[in-house]
N, C-alpha and C positions, 0 to 999 in steps of 0.2 A: 612564440605565439602560443596560447593555453589552448585549452581541448575547444571552449566556445567558441573560438576563434575558426576551429577548425569545420567546426558544426557551422556556421552561417558561412565558411567557402563553399559547401555542399547546397546552399540554399543558391547563392548565385550560378555556381555551374555545376550541376549535378553529376554527369558523366566522368568530365573529367578530373575534379576533385575529389570523386568518391575513389578513382581508381588509384590516384596518387597517396588517400586516404589509407583503404586497404594495406596496398602496398607499407605506408609505415605502420600499420599496424600488426602487418605481419612479421617486418623485420623486430618490433615491439616483444611479438608476444614470443621469438626467440631466445631475447635475450632477459626476460625478467618472468619469472613464475609468478602464480597466482596463488601461492600459500598465504592464507588469511593472518594477516598479524599486526592490522591497526585497521580505524573505522574512517580513517580522512587519506586517501591518495595521493598522491601527484598525478601530476598530467601523464609522466611514463608508464606507472602504474595503468593509469584507465586505457591508455592504448595496450597497454602489454593484455589488459583483462577481456576489452572488447577484440580485440584479433584474436586472440584466440577463441572468442565464443563463434565469432566468423569462423573459422575451421573449423571446429566441435568435429563436424562431421567425419572428419580425419581421425580424430580419437577417440570418437564416441560410436557408439553404433547407432548408423543411419538409420538401419531398418527397427529404431524401438518400438514402433508400434504393432510389431510382430510377434514383439515380446510382454504386450497387454495381455494381462489375467484376474479375475476376480480375486485372487485370494494372491496378489503379489506383493510382495512386501518390498520398502527400500534400504538401504544400507545403514544400519542403525551407529555407525560410526561416524555417520555424517554431522560433525559438531565443531563447536568450538566454544573457545573462552577466550577474551580478551581484556584490557583494561580499558577503561573508557573514562574520557578529559574532555568535558565541551570545549570546542573551539571558538570562542569568543567572537572573533568576528564571524565564524559560519552562522553562527548562530545569528548574528547580526542581520545578516543575508536572509535569512530564512526568515523572518520576523518583521522583512520591510516585504519579503515575496508575498508573504501572506498578510499583510495587511493588520498585522498583529502589535503594529503601535501603541503606548496606551494600554494594551487590556495586558500586558505582560508585564509584571516586574523587572528593573534589569538586572537582578539576581538570581531570579527565576528562568528555568530551564521549562520550555514548550513541553506538555507530555508528548505530542507527535510529533516533535522533531527528533526524539529518539528512535520511532519509529522509521524515519526518514534517514536517521546516522544506519542504522541496520543493513539498508539496501548495498551497500558498495562491500562489506565482509558476508553478506551472505550471497549476491552473485558468485561471488569470486569459489566459496564454496560450493556451488550448482556448479561451475563450471567445470570441474574434477568428471575423470573420467566415472568415477563411483556412482555418481548421480544420472539415472540412466534418462532423464525428458532432457529436451531442448529451454535453454533460457529464454532467449530472444522471442518476444512474439504473447509471454507468458503476461495473464490477466489478472487484476488482484480484485476478489470477489467476496472477500467476508475479512473483519478482521472482530477480534475478543479484547479492547483495553481493561488492566486495572492500574493504578496509580496513587501515589499520595505525592504531595508537592517536592517538586525537585529543585537543587539549586546547583548554580553553575559554576560556582567553584569547587565543590563536591567532588570527589574520586569516586567511581565506581567498577564495578566489573560485568561483562557484556557474554552472556551463552546464550548460544544459537544450537539447537538442533532439529534436524528434517524428522517428522515422523514417520513412523515407520508404513502404518497405513495409506493405501490410496482409495481414494473413493471415486465414484465414476456415475458423472452424471450423463446425462443426453448431447452434452457438448463437448466432454472431452473429462479429464482425469483431475482429480483435485488434489494438490498436493500442501499438507499444513507444516508450518514452521512455528514453533512455540521460542518467542523472543522474551528472557528475561534482567533487570537490570538490579545486580546487587549493592549494597553500602559496603562503606569501608566497617562494618559491625558483619555485613556475609547476611545482613536482613535483606528479602525481595519490598524492592521499593518501588517497581515498575514489571507490569508483564502484559507482553502483547501474544496474542496466536494470531497468526496470518495465513490465510488460505490462497490458495494463487490457482486458476486454470490453465491447464496445456489442455487447450483447443487439439481436436482429432475427430474425426469421423470414424462412426460405428465402435464406439468403444466397446468393452464388454458388458453384458448385460447380464441381470440378475433378476429372475423371476420375483424375488420376495422383496424387491423395490421397484418405486415409481418409474427408473428409467427400463422394464420390461419393455417388451413389443407391443403388448395389448393395452400400453397405459396410455389413457388419455389426459393430456396436460389439462390444468383448471387456471382459473384468473384466479392468483394470489389476493388474499385481501390485506390492505395497508393496514400499519399499525393505528393509524389515528380512528379508522374505522375498526378495528378490530377491539380497541379500549373502549369503544362507544359500545358496541355490540356485546361487552361484559357488564353493564350498567356502567362503567365508572366516567366520572366529571371530565373535560376536555376541554380546556380554553386554549385559544391563538393566544402567545403572547410577543411572540418577534416576528417579524419577517421585512426579509431582505435581500435587494436584488446585485449579484457579483456578474462581472463580464470579462469574460477572458481575452484576451488578444492572439493573433495568428502564431506570437513566438512565446507561449505560455510553458507550452512545452518544455521546450528548450531553455528558457530560462531555470525554470524549476530545475530542468535536469543539471544544470551547471551549481545549484548548490546542494542538491543531494546526493549528486553523482551516478543517477540513472537514468543511462541512455540508451534505456528501451524505445529499437525504431519505431514503436506505434507512438509514442509522444512525440516526434520531431519534426518529421515533415510528411506531407501527402502523399507524396509517392515511398517514401520507406514504411508507411502507414498501410499501404497498399496493398505493400509484401506479405502483410500479414492477414488480409481480407479486409480490412477497415478504407474504408470510403475516403476518411479524412482520419488526420492525427489527430491522435485523443488528451484528455489532460493525465495526470496521473492522479490516481485513486487516494492517493494521499497527501495532494493538493485540494483535491475539492475535497475530502474528509474532512482534513485540516482548518478549513477556510469555516465549514460548517459547525465540527465538534468546538470551536476554538468561540464561537456566537453563542453554541450550546450554552458554554464554561460564562460566559460573560452573562446570560440570562437566568444561570441557576442563582449566580451571586446576587442580581439583581432582584431575584423572587425571594431573597432573603437566606441563602444556600451558604454552610461554610465553607471556607477557603480552602481550609488545614483537613478538610473531608478526605477520607480517602475514597475517589471515585471507579466510577467501571462505565465503560460505554461498549452495546454490542452494533456492530454496523455491515451493514450488509448494501454492497454494490450490483445493480439492477442492470442498470445501461450506460454503456458509457458518454461519457459529456466529451463533446468534439469543441476542442481550438477554435476560437473565434465567438462560439456561440455565448450567448446569457445563461444562466441560471439562477433560480429562483431559495433561501433557504429559511423554510416555514418552521417554527418552535413550538410544539404547545406543551402546557403542562398538564399532567392527570395527574389527578389525584387520588390516590392510591394506598390504604392502609397495611396491604400487603409489602410495600417498596419499605426500604430500609429508612429512609425521612418521612414517610409518609405522600411521598409525590415523586414522579418520577418527569422526565422528557422525553419529549417523542420529536425528531427530528426528521425532514425530510426535503431531497433538495429534486430540484426537478425542470426540467428546459424553461426556459423563458419564454410567456406566452402561449407556451402549449404544454399547462402543469402536468397532463396525463401521463406524459413521458416523464417518468421517476428517474432521477440515476442513483438515490442512495438516499436509504432508511436507516433510523437509527434511534438509540434508548440511551439516554444518557440519566446517570443514578448513583446515591450516596452505595457506596460498595454491600453486598450482603454481606454480615455477620460471618458467613462459614464461609467465607471466598479471603477472608481476610488473612 
């Protein structure tokens, strides 16, 4: 029985299956350590990892919220360096899950796939005692990507480091993880800076920032409106609707090995304050950004260009809901190629509910 089959048993009989499942996880967590050694885990390694996460209050400081302070720093030695060679079968599963057939050449490696591949070793790293915060229930809020075309058969080296500084917002603590992929010559070919929100009440307040008690929230201007306010020409070039199924979170989790409970079932998501299971940020992000890259090529953009994308996840997308991806071309002389794309993901039939916004463009010279 694989990990996905275990999950489906939880859906059929949550109470009994969960008890058996937790027992299996606890046993496995004793048998295996969760040292970061590779990118592709076995079923037993996944059981070990999530068993360790379930019992983490026993070996981590359960009163972690009492240790929060504005000037806190995380352990600078939380990092790993691992060889990365793409698993062709896993890549094919990812391509099918995200509907990328025909958009990605057989020998190419989707750039967003690399971000998903980092999930398992990253969670292993964060399960260690030295990382103060809980892992389960964390919410993906931001990504910066910079990449050049990647090839399936090439071998790379993956690096990840937990940023020492912690940013506090009204909703909790934001932790950032820089991730890098190097080619065989040691040159950086892919970079991601991922930010995750750890929800908590009454985080430390800093009077010099917007999270001070006297601060009043203001409505954020959308990227398209922001461009128009600057006098830039904005043209809608693509619009596409997507529909998610009730098991989308579980199916994507089976591919990328991210079994955060907020993505799996209604009952497990409610444990972390969500009324229903939510889609993985990188599932919605992959669909939207690959659509944007397809639009970039259709607009005459070079497929070999070094690209960058800045992605903000604003509201969760619940599994079972539909969403619409809209892409605008912005004529901007300040951009590297004289243009950039603005991407918006909104709830289908309710487009004032925005899930994600992003900009996609040729990488600026100073960042190459």
